[in-house]
C-alpha positions in Angstrom: 16.2 1.6 43.5 15.5 0.8 47.0 14.3 -2.4 48.2 12.0 -3.4 51.0 14.8 -5.4 52.9 16.4 -2.2 54.3 13.5 -1.0 56.4 11.0 -3.9 56.3 11.4 -4.7 60.2 10.6 -0.9 60.9 7.6 -0.9 58.7 6.3 -4.2 60.2 6.7 -2.8 63.8 5.1 0.5 62.6 2.1 -1.4 61.1 1.5 -3.4 64.2 1.8 -0.5 66.5 -0.6 1.5 64.5 -3.1 -1.3 64.2 -3.1 -2.0 68.0 -2.7 1.4 69.7 -5.9 3.2 70.6 -6.4 6.4 68.9 -6.8 8.3 71.9 -3.4 7.3 73.2 -1.6 8.8 70.1 0.0 12.2 70.2 -2.2 14.9 68.9 -0.9 17.4 66.2 -2.3 20.9 65.6 -2.5 20.5 61.8 -4.4 18.2 59.5 -2.5 15.9 57.1 -5.4 14.0 55.7 -5.0 11.9 52.6 -5.3 13.8 49.1 -8.9 14.1 47.9 -8.1 12.3 44.7 -6.7 8.8 45.1 -6.4 5.8 42.9 -7.4 2.4 44.3 -4.6 -0.1 45.0 -5.7 -3.7 45.7 -3.8 -6.2 47.5 -3.3 -8.2 44.2 -1.8 -5.2 42.5 0.6 -4.3 45.4 1.9 -8.0 45.3 2.3 -7.7 41.6 4.3 -4.5 41.9 6.5 -6.0 44.7 7.2 -9.2 42.7 8.0 -7.4 39.4 10.3 -4.7 40.8 12.2 -6.4 43.6 15.9 -6.6 43.0 16.3 -9.8 45.1 14.0 -11.6 42.8 15.7 -10.4 39.7 19.1 -11.4 41.1 17.7 -14.9 42.0 16.3 -15.4 38.4 19.8 -14.4 37.0 21.4 -17.0 39.2 19.0 -19.7 38.0 19.9 -18.9 34.4 23.6 -19.2 35.3 22.9 -22.6 37.1 20.8 -23.9 34.1 24.1 -24.3 32.2 25.8 -26.5 34.7 24.0 -29.7 33.8 24.8 -29.0 30.1 28.5 -28.5 31.1 28.7 -31.8 32.9 26.8 -33.7 30.1 29.4 -32.3 27.6 32.1 -34.5 29.3 30.2 -37.6 27.8 30.2 -36.4 24.3 32.9 -37.0 21.7 35.6 -34.4 21.4 36.7 -33.8 17.9 39.9 -31.9 17.1 41.3 -31.2 13.7 44.7 -29.5 13.0 46.7 -28.4 10.0 50.3 -27.1 9.7 51.9 -25.4 6.6 55.7 -24.9 6.5 57.6 -22.8 3.9 61.4 -23.1 4.2 64.0 -20.9 2.5 65.4 -24.0 0.8 64.6 -27.7 0.8 66.9 -30.2 2.9 68.5 -32.9 0.8 71.0 -35.7 1.3 73.6 -36.7 -1.3 74.5 -40.3 -0.7 77.1 -40.4 -3.6 79.2 -37.9 -1.9 78.9 -39.0 1.6 79.3 -42.7 0.9 82.1 -42.6 -1.5 84.8 -44.2 0.7 82.4 -47.0 1.5 81.8 -47.6 -2.1 85.5 -48.0 -2.8 85.8 -50.6 -0.2 83.0 -52.6 -1.7 84.7 -52.4 -5.1 88.0 -53.6 -3.7 86.3 -57.0 -2.8 85.4 -57.6 -6.4 88.6 -59.6 -7.3 87.8 -61.8 -4.4 84.3 -62.2 -5.6 85.5 -63.2 -9.2 88.0 -65.8 -7.7 85.0 -67.4 -6.0 82.9 -67.3 -9.2 80.5 -64.8 -7.9 79.1 -61.8 -9.5 81.0 -58.7 -8.8 79.4 -55.9 -6.7 77.7 -53.2 -8.8 77.8 -49.9 -7.1 76.0 -47.0 -8.8 78.3 -44.2 -9.6 75.7 -41.8 -10.1 72.7 -41.3 -7.6 70.2 -38.5 -7.2 70.1 -36.5 -3.9 67.5 -37.7 -1.4 64.9 -35.1 -0.2 64.6 -35.0 3.7 62.4 -31.8 3.9 60.6 -30.0 1.1 60.7 -26.2 0.8 57.0 -26.4 1.0 55.6 -28.9 3.5 52.3 -29.6 5.2 50.7 -31.7 7.7 47.1 -32.3 8.4 45.1 -34.5 10.9 42.4 -34.9 13.4 41.4 -36.9 16.4 38.1 -38.1 18.0 38.1 -38.9 21.7 35.6 -39.9 24.3 35.9 -40.0 28.1 33.7 -41.5 30.9 33.9 -41.2 34.6 31.2 -42.5 37.0 31.6 -39.4 39.0 30.2 -37.4 36.2 26.7 -39.2 36.7 26.6 -37.9 40.2 27.9 -34.5 39.2 25.1 -34.3 36.6 22.4 -35.0 39.2 24.0 -32.5 41.6 23.9 -29.9 38.7 20.2 -30.4 38.2 19.6 -30.3 41.9 21.5 -26.9 42.3 19.3 -25.4 39.5 16.2 -26.7 41.4 17.5 -25.3 44.7 18.0 -21.9 43.0 14.3 -21.9 41.7 13.2 -22.9 45.3 15.2 -20.0 46.7 13.4 -17.6 44.3 9.9 -19.0 45.5 11.1 -18.6 49.1 12.0 -15.0 48.6 8.8 -14.5 46.7 6.9 -16.0 49.7 8.7 -13.8 52.2 8.1 -10.7 50.2 4.5 -11.7 49.7 3.9 -12.2 53.4 5.6 -8.8 54.3 3.6 -6.9 51.7 0.3 -8.6 52.8 1.0 -7.6 56.4 1.8 -3.9 55.5 -1.4 -3.9 53.3 -3.6 -5.1 56.1 -1.9 -2.5 58.3 -3.2 0.1 55.9 -6.6 -1.4 55.8 -6.7 -1.2 59.6 -5.7 2.3 59.7 -8.4 3.2 57.2 -11.2 1.3 59.0 -10.2 2.8 62.4 -10.5 6.1 60.8 -14.0 5.5 59.6 -14.7 4.4 63.1 -13.3 7.7 64.4 -15.3 9.7 61.9 -18.5 8.1 63.3 -17.4 9.1 66.8 -17.0 12.8 65.5 -20.4 12.6 64.2 -21.6 11.3 67.6 -19.7 14.0 69.4 -21.2 16.7 67.2 -24.7 15.5 67.8 -24.0 15.6 71.6 -22.7 19.1 71.4 -25.7 20.3 69.4 -27.9 18.5 71.9 -26.2 20.3 74.8 -26.3 23.6 73.3 -30.1 23.2 72.7 -30.7 22.3 76.3 -28.4 25.0 77.6 -30.5 27.5 75.5 -33.7 25.9 77.1 -32.0 26.6 80.4 -32.0 22.8 81.4 -28.2 22.4 81.8 -25.3 24.9 82.6 -22.6 26.1 80.6 -20.2 23.4 81.9 -22.1 20.6 79.9 -21.5 22.5 76.7 -17.9 23.0 77.5 -17.5 19.2 78.1 -19.4 18.5 74.8 -17.1 20.7 73.0 -14.0 19.2 74.6 -15.1 15.7 73.7 -15.6 16.9 70.0 -12.1 18.4 69.9 -10.6 15.2 71.1 -12.5 13.1 68.5 -11.3 15.6 65.7 -7.7 15.3 66.9 -8.0 11.5 66.8 -9.1 11.7 63.3 -6.2 14.2 62.5 -3.8 11.8 64.0 -5.1 8.7 62.2 -4.8 10.6 58.9 -1.3 11.6 59.6 -0.3 8.0 60.6 -2.0 6.6 57.3 0.0 9.1 55.2 3.3 8.1 56.8 2.6 4.4 56.5 1.5 4.7 53.0 4.5 6.7 52.0 6.6 3.9 53.3 4.6 1.3 51.5 4.8 3.3 48.3 8.6 3.5 48.5 8.6 -0.3 48.8 6.5 -0.7 45.7 8.1 2.0 43.8 4.9 3.7 43.2 3.5 7.2 43.9 2.0 7.5 47.4 -1.5 8.6 45.9 -3.4 5.4 46.4 -6.0 4.2 48.8 -6.6 0.6 50.0 -9.7 -1.6 50.3 -10.6 -4.6 52.3 -9.5 -7.7 50.4 -11.8 -10.6 49.7 -12.0 -13.1 52.4 -9.0 -15.5 52.3 -9.8 -19.3 52.0 -10.5 -20.9 55.3 -8.2 -23.8 56.2 -10.1 -26.2 58.4 -7.4 -28.1 60.3 -3.5 -27.9 60.7 -3.2 -31.3 59.0 -4.8 -29.9 55.9 -2.2 -27.0 55.9 0.6 -29.3 56.6 -0.3 -31.7 53.7 -0.1 -28.9 51.3 3.1 -27.4 53.0 4.9 -30.8 52.5 4.3 -30.6 48.7 5.0 -27.0 47.9 6.4 -25.0 50.8 9.7 -23.5 49.1 11.9 -23.4 52.3 10.9 -27.0 53.1 11.6 -28.2 49.6 14.9 -26.2 49.6 16.0 -27.9 52.9 15.2 -31.2 51.3 17.1 -30.4 48.1 20.1 -29.3 50.1 20.0 -32.7 52.0 19.9 -34.6 48.6 22.8 -32.4 47.3 24.8 -33.4 50.4 24.0 -37.1 49.9 25.3 -36.8 46.3 28.5 -35.2 47.4 29.1 -38.3 49.7 28.4 -40.6 46.8 30.7 -38.6 44.4 33.6 -39.2 46.8 32.7 -42.8 47.1 32.8 -43.1 43.3 36.2 -41.7 42.9 37.7 -45.0 43.4 36.2 -46.1 40.0 38.3 -46.0 36.8 38.1 -43.4 34.2 37.8 -44.9 30.7 38.8 -43.1 27.6 39.3 -43.9 23.9 40.8 -41.9 21.0 41.1 -42.3 17.3 43.8 -40.2 15.5 44.5 -39.8 11.8 47.2 -37.6 10.1 48.4 -36.9 6.6 51.8 -35.4 5.5 53.8 -34.9 2.4 56.1 -37.8 1.6 59.8 -37.6 1.8 62.7 -40.0 1.4 62.7 -40.7 5.3 58.9 -41.0 5.4 56.9 -42.5 2.6 53.4 -42.8 4.3 50.9 -40.3 3.3 48.3 -41.2 5.8 48.6 -42.8 9.2 45.9 -43.6 11.9 45.9 -45.1 15.4 43.3 -46.3 18.0 43.9 -46.0 21.6 42.1 -47.3 24.6 42.9 -46.1 28.2 41.8 -46.9 31.8 42.9 -44.6 34.6 42.4 -46.2 38.1 43.6 -44.0 41.0 44.2 -46.6 43.8 45.6 -44.3 46.4 45.9 -40.6 46.7 47.6 -40.1 50.0 44.4 -40.7 52.0 42.7 -37.5 50.8 39.7 -39.3 49.7 39.0 -40.8 53.2 39.2 -37.3 54.7 36.8 -35.9 52.0 34.3 -38.8 52.5 34.4 -38.0 56.4 33.9 -34.4 55.8 31.0 -34.9 53.2 29.3 -37.4 55.5 29.3 -34.8 58.3 27.9 -32.2 56.0 25.1 -34.6 54.9 24.2 -35.3 58.5 24.0 -31.6 59.1 21.8 -31.0 56.1 19.5 -33.8 57.3 19.3 -32.3 60.8 18.6 -28.8 59.3 15.9 -30.5 57.3 14.2 -32.0 60.2 14.7 -28.9 62.2 12.6 -26.8 59.7 10.1 -29.5 59.3 9.4 -29.4 63.1 9.5 -25.6 63.1 7.0 -25.4 60.2 4.7 -27.7 62.0 4.9 -25.7 65.0 4.2 -22.5 63.2 1.0 -24.0 61.7 -0.2 -25.2 65.1 0.5 -21.7 66.6 -1.2 -20.0 63.8 -4.4 -22.1 64.3 -4.4 -21.5 68.0 -3.8 -17.7 67.4 -6.9 -17.8 65.0 -8.9 -19.5 67.6 -8.0 -17.0 70.2 -8.9 -14.2 67.7 -12.2 -15.7 67.0 -13.0 -15.9 70.7 -11.9 -12.4 71.3 -13.9 -11.1 68.3 -17.0 -12.8 69.5 -16.6 -11.4 73.2 -15.9 -7.9 71.7 -19.1 -8.1 69.5 -21.1 -8.9 72.7 -19.4 -6.1 74.6 -20.3 -3.7 71.8 -24.0 -4.7 71.9 -23.9 -4.2 75.6 -22.2 -0.8 75.2 -24.6 0.4 72.7 -27.6 -0.7 74.9 -25.9 1.2 77.9 -25.4 4.2 75.5 -29.0 4.4 74.7 -30.0 4.1 78.3 -27.5 6.9 79.2 -29.0 9.0 76.4 -32.6 8.4 77.7 -31.8 9.1 81.3 -29.8 12.3 80.4 -32.7 13.6 78.2 -35.2 12.9 81.1 -32.9 14.7 83.6 -32.1 11.5 85.6 -28.6 11.1 84.4 -25.7 13.2 84.1 -23.5 14.3 81.1 -20.4 12.6 82.3 -22.4 9.2 82.2 -23.4 10.0 78.5 -19.9 10.9 77.6 -18.4 7.9 79.2 -20.8 5.7 77.4 -20.0 7.1 74.1 -16.3 6.7 74.8 -16.9 3.1 75.7 -18.8 2.4 72.4 -16.1 4.1 70.5 -13.3 2.2 72.1 -15.1 -1.3 71.6 -15.9 -0.4 68.0 -12.2 0.1 67.3 -11.4 -3.2 69.0 -14.1 -5.0 67.0 -12.8 -3.5 63.7 -9.2 -4.2 64.5 -9.9 -7.8 65.4 -12.2 -8.5 62.3 -9.3 -7.5 60.1 -6.7 -9.2 62.2 -8.8 -12.4 61.7 -8.7 -11.8 57.9 -5.0 -11.3 58.1 -4.5 -14.4 60.2 -6.4 -16.5 57.6 -4.2 -15.2 54.9 -1.1 -16.0 57.1 -2.3 -19.6 57.4 -2.6 -19.8 53.7 0.9 -18.6 53.2 2.1 -21.4 55.5 1.0 -23.9 52.7 3.9 -22.4 50.7 1.8 -20.2 48.4 0.9 -16.5 48.8 -2.8 -15.9 48.7 -3.7 -13.4 46.0 -7.3 -12.2 45.9 
C-alpha cells in the first residue's frame, strides 16, 4: 500500500500550479479526457476520513503508543513486592550415615583407661556406650522448600515513572501531529480539485459565450454586414475555448488519480465546494487555542519536560537504594541439622558515593540536552506565532485582491455589453468584442480562484490552532 508521503510535495506543487495557471497558457491536446459521466460524490470530510483510517504512518504511531503504555507499568513494578518460591527434591542411590562406634573406638578406650584413677579419687567411672546407632547425614530421599518476599525502592524510579508517562504522552502527541499534517495536505489537495472544477465551469460558460458569438457572426455574414474573416475569428475563438475545457478536464483527471492513490479509493469521484470554514477574528484568538492544543507545540513542551526529568534523575542517583527481604525455608531433619523450619529478615541500604565521576559527566550532558530542548520549544513557539501572523496577512491580502477582482469583473462585463452593442450597430469591430469577451473570461477565473483560495486560507488558519477543520 502506497502512502501520501512519497509524492505529496509533487502533488502540492501540481495543485498550486493548476489552480494558478490561466487556462489559456496550458498546453492544448487534440483529444478529450473529460471525467466519466457517472461519478460519486466525495466530500472533504469523507476524504479526510479515508486518509486517517488508511495511513500507515498513523497505524505505526498507534502501535508505538501501545508499546509505550507498558513503560509506566514496568517502572511501577519495581516498587511492588517480589515473591519467590522454590522446592528441591533429591533421590540418592543410598543414604549417607556416620558410625560413631567404629570411628571413635580408640578414643573410648582412652577414656576407659582413666577409670582406675577416677575410682581412686572417689569419682564415678566413665560410662562409654559400647553399642550406638549410626547417624544419618543425608537421607536417601531428601527435600528442601522455601520462599522469599523482597521489596526495593530507589528515588530514581519516581522520576523514571514520570518520564514513562511523558513518553506515552509524547507518542500520542506525535500521532496528532502526523494527523494534522496529513489533514492539511489532504485539505490543500481537495481545494485544488475544487479549484479545477470551478475553473472548468467558468471555461464552459466561456464556450457558450463563444458559440453565441459564432452564431451571431454567421447570421451577420449571411445578412452581408460582415465579411468571412469575422466568422473565421469567431470560429478560432470557439476552438480555443473548447481546447481550454479539454485541457482542464485532462488536468482534473490527472490530479484526481493522484488523490485517489493517496486515499486508496477508485478515481471515479467528483468534489464539491466545502462549507465555509469558521472565521477566526484575530491572531491572538488563534494563538490562545494553539497554546492549548497544537500537537507540535505540545510535543516540544513534553520533550523539554522529559529533558528536565533526565537531569533530575541523574541528581537523584546520589540517593540510597533501600531494600528488605524475608526468607523462610524448610528441610528434612538429619543428625547434623535438626531444624525443620528456618526464617530470616534482612534490611539493606546501598549508597553509591563515588562512581568515578561518571555522574558529573552525565549531569552536564543532560543539562545541555535540557537547554537544547528548551530552545527548540521557544523556537517553535516563535515560528508558530509567525505562521499565524503571516496567515492573517495573507488572508487580508486575498480579501483585498478578491474585492478588486470583483470590481474589475463588473467593469469588464459593462465593457463587454458596450462592445457588443457597438458591434451590433456597426460602430465597433469584432476584435474589440473578442477582446472584451476574453477579458471577462480571464477575470472570472481570477475571481473564482481567489474565492476558493480565501476559503482554503480560512481552513489553513483553523489548522494553525492545532485541529483540522472537518466540515
